C-alpha positions, 0 to 999 in steps of 0.5 A: 470791521464791526460798528463801534456803536452810536456816535459819541460826544466830542469835547474840545478844550483849548487852554494856553496854547494846548488843545485836547479833544475827548470823544466819548463812545460806546464799546466796540464789542457791545453797544451801550455796554459802558462808556469807552473814552478816547483821549487825544492830546496835541500841544504846540511844541510845549510840555503839558502842565500837570494842572492841565492834565488833572483837568482833562482827567477830571473831565474824562471821569465826569463823562464816563460817569454820565455815560454809565448813568445813561446805561444804568451802569450796564456791563456786558459779557459775550456768551459763546455758547449762544454765539455764532462766528467764524470758523463755524467749527462743527456747525451742522455736522457735529452733535456737539455743536451749539448750532443746528442747520435746517433745510437748504442752509449750508456752511462755507468758510465765509458765512452760513448761507441760509438760502442760495440765489435760487427759487423756492428755497428755505433754510435756517440755523438754530441754537440748540441751547435755550437762553435763560438770560433776563437782559441781553443783546444780539448783534447780527452781521449779515449780507443779502445779495443776488442777481435780481434787480430792484423789486425783483428779489426776495423774500428776506431773512428773520432773526428769532427768539422763540419757544419753537425751533427747527420748524419749517414754515412760510414766515421767512422760513419759520412756522406761522403762529410762532411764540416769541420775537421775530425781527424781519428783514423783508426785501419784497413788497407783497402788499404793494404788488397786490394793490397794483394788481387791483389797479389801486395806488399807495398814497405817499403817506402809507407807501413803504420803501423796501427792504424794510425791517420790522419786529413782531411778538407772537403768542402762538395764536397770532398769524403773520399776514404775508400779503400785507407784509406783517403790517397788522401785527408789527411793533414798528420798523424802518426802511433799510437798503441792505441788498448788494452792499459792498460794505458790512451790514449789521442788525442790533437787537437789545432786550433790557428791562422789558424794553425792545430796541432794534438798530441797524448799521448799513451805511458803512459808517460804523454808526447805528441808526434807530429803527425801533424802541418800545417799552412794555415788551414781555418775553419769557426766558428759556427760548431759542435764538435762530435765523431763517430765510426763504425764497419764492419765485424771486430769490437772493443769497441770504447770509449770516456771517455772525450772531453774537449774544451778550449778557447784560448786567443791569443794576436794579433796585430792590423794588424792581427785583421784587416786582419782576419776581412777582410778575413772572412772564410765561406768554410773550406779550406787548403792553398797550398793543391796541394803542400801538395798532391804533396809532399805526392806523391813524398814521396810515390814513391818506390825505383823502381819507382825512379830508372826508373824515373831517367833512362828514364830521362837520356835516354831522355836527351841522345836521345835529345843530339844525335838528336841535334848532327845529326841536327847540323852535317847536317846543318854544311855539307850543310853550307860547300857545299854552299862555293864550 
């Protein structure tokens, strides 16, 4: 079953022995795509008065308007030519198919397997049709599973929206220095193993829990740092225990009004959890969607069950439309990327590093104060000598 979106708001009304419960939630076909109100009534053996029914109807209408305002009165439309789902007719074997396989990827009746649970494999599936939508969201139903124990599996999968397509490489089976957006489900802690090999330790503040979901925007010249699990270029992320689950796993990527939102549903509760929400992300139109995965010395099955793309229709003011027409995006970028990296560096400072930073700052201040007092004393003494 596909998740129904973020948790709704429940309102319970009791009046004259009657009880009405309203739950406002997003549509199951697409998150934030307009509010869907579920209204259930239970009465204790009495017929519901007409006045009470009108009251409930008014509350339902008010809630629906509130949720519509929160979503900028957004509507969604499934774009089948950009979507991948069962029964995968013609995928990879027909030139008329909208999707093309690469590498070790193969189609079964239940999923598109990007890599089998074998060493040194990589595979991908790419859309043949470029996406020219301004606002969109993609819901990915995936599964990662294998025989390897914790931290003895790898390497992960990626969802792409890039200028290039069908190019093998080291970044989860895709080329490095890509142009566009990559959202990675990283299942192996390369940086942690590298630090352990150097007989160093992570601090509790900087250590991540893997698997880890992160996003990156590339402009064609930015390299993904494999040894550091993409930390230098990441926009943000979250931990996501997605391996060997008995229930479905979902990844949600939404791009609207130059705002990138990434959410996950991996707990089997059909509820989305925030992972990344960042404004100022600039992605050109006309790029390709795809998914890829890679294994090395360690391996896993990386499966894509479905990728569903929705066109979002968002109401914009005339001023917003004029500004977007004037500011045409040709190269992917992120506003204030330097501040984002600085914030991540500050967050990653260990307690010892902070202690020494404060200590040296205090010593420096004291040193400057002492120098200032000495200079002032010397100046004052010379001043007095001139009057004798």
